[in-house]
N, C-alpha and C positions, 0 to 999 in steps of 0.2 A: 503494500500500500504507500509506505513512504517513497519508495522508487518512482511509482506511478506519479505521484504528487510532484516529486523533483523533476520529472519529466514532462509533467503537464501543468506547469504552474501557471500559464497563460490562461488556460481555462478555468482554472479554480478562482483567479483574480476577476475574470469577466463574470463568472457566475456571482462572487460576492458583490461586485459592483452592479449588477441587474438587481439583487435583492435590495441593495442600498437605494437605487434610483426608485424602485417600487414603493419601499417604505416611505421615501420623502414625498412620493406624489400622493399616497394616502395622508399623511400628515398636512400637506398643503390643502387637500380637498376639505378635511375635517376643519381646517382653521378657517378657511373661506365660509365653511357653513356656520361656524360659530359666529362669525364677524357679521353675517348677514342677520343671524338672529339678535345679536346684541343691537344693530342699527334699528332693527323692527321694534323691539321692546323700548328702546331709548324714543323713537318716534311715538309709540304708542303711550308712553309715559308723559311726553311733553307736547302733546297735540292737544287742541280744544275739543272740549266734549260739551255740545250746546244742546239742552234739552228743553221742550216746550210742555208745560203743564197747566193745568187749572187747580187753583187752590180755594178753598172754602174756609173763610173764618166764621165760627159758629156764631160770633156776635153781630155778623153781617147778614144782609139778606141776598148778596150777590156774590158771584165768583170773581177771581181775579186770574187772569191769563198771565201766567209768568214764563219768561224765557231767561234761562240762567246758562252760563258758561261754567261747568266744573273743570274744565281743563286747566293746563298750565300755560297756555300761550292764546293770545287774542284770535278772534273770529270775525270774519267779515261776512256778512249775510249776501248770500247770492240770490235765494229765493225761500220764502216761507209760505205755505199754502195750508190752511185748515178748512176741512169741508165735513159738514156743512158749515157755513161761515157762521161766525160768532157777531153778534152786535156789540161793537166796540163804539168808541166815541165818534160822533159825526158820521156814523156809518162805515168808517174807513176799515180796509181790510188789512191783515198784517202785511201781506206781500207788497202792497202800497208803501206803507211807511217803514219797513225795515230794509229795503233795498240799498245796500251798500253800507249798511250801518255797521260799524264796529264793537263788538261786545268784549270787553277786557276778561281776564281770568277772574272768577268769583263774582263778577258782576251779573245782576239781575235786572231785567227790563219788566215793568209791572203794569198792567192794563186792567181797568175794571171793565168787567163785561155787563153790558147794560140790559141784558134781557134777564126775566125772572128765573129763580132758582130752579122751579118746575120745568120751565122750558129747556133749559141747560141740562137738567138731568135726563131728559127723554133721550138724548142723541149720545152716540159714541163718535167721537170727532177722529177723523183720519188726519195725521199731520205728515206733511213732507218738508223737509229743511234741508237745505244746500248751503253750505259755508265753506270758505276758504281760509286756511290758515295765515296768519299774517307774521308769522315768525320767519320770513325770509325765503322759506320753500314755497310756499303758495300751493301748497296740497289742498285739493278739494275733497270735501266729505259730504256725504249725503246719508240721512236718516229718514226712516219711514216706520211710523207706528201708529197705534191706536190709543187715543186717552178715553179708558172706562171710567165713567162717574159712579159707578154701582155703589161704591162705599164712601163716596165723597162727603156726605153729610154725616158720617160717623167717624170723622177723623179724630185721633186721639193727640193729646200734646205732652211734650216732655218738659221736665224743668228747665228753664232758660237761664240758670244761675252759671256764672262762670267761675270755676273752682279758685282762678287766681284773684278773685276779686273778695272784698270783705261783704258782709251782708249790706252794709249801708252803700257801699258802691254798686253792687248788684241792684240794690232797690232803685238808685237814681238811673241806672242804666235802663232798667225796665221802665220807669217813669218816662225817660226820653224816648223810649222806643214808643211807648202809646201815644205821647204826643205828636210824634212824628206820623204815626199811623192815622190820628185823627185829622192832621193838617193835610195829608194826602187824600184823605176821603173827602174833605171840604173843597 
């Protein structure tokens, strides 16, 4: 065996080189796959997530149409449609006044729905929203879903105290919030 290896040293070296090249190609392919997954997860983490929903305050007689960006980057609206149409201020449709509006991260747009609660509860609303990320990539996102109001009048509430504030500071914050809420309703 040793004599054969000594006489065929070129064959053994070329076989070892082939194994090395195959292992390197496999490592490169796995690295590419890992890099692609990292890019996708980074994009999913930093993209805008815009949701449209109807909110009902039990102390009110009407619903609020809320549009909120839960993501980490801004979103520019390309198209928003809700069917059947909701009665908003001056009969305006969301697609008319939200075109090219930019919604910052954690920002909420709130509109009063001017129809009676019972009329709003009769329908399930189809929402179609298209928006573009304003983080420099300009990637477009599209969402379609149904707003089901089956349990809207049975909403529960959580304690709105912030743990890092004293009881007095929480009370002042709550008073400020309620005053702002009343000001918006007027």
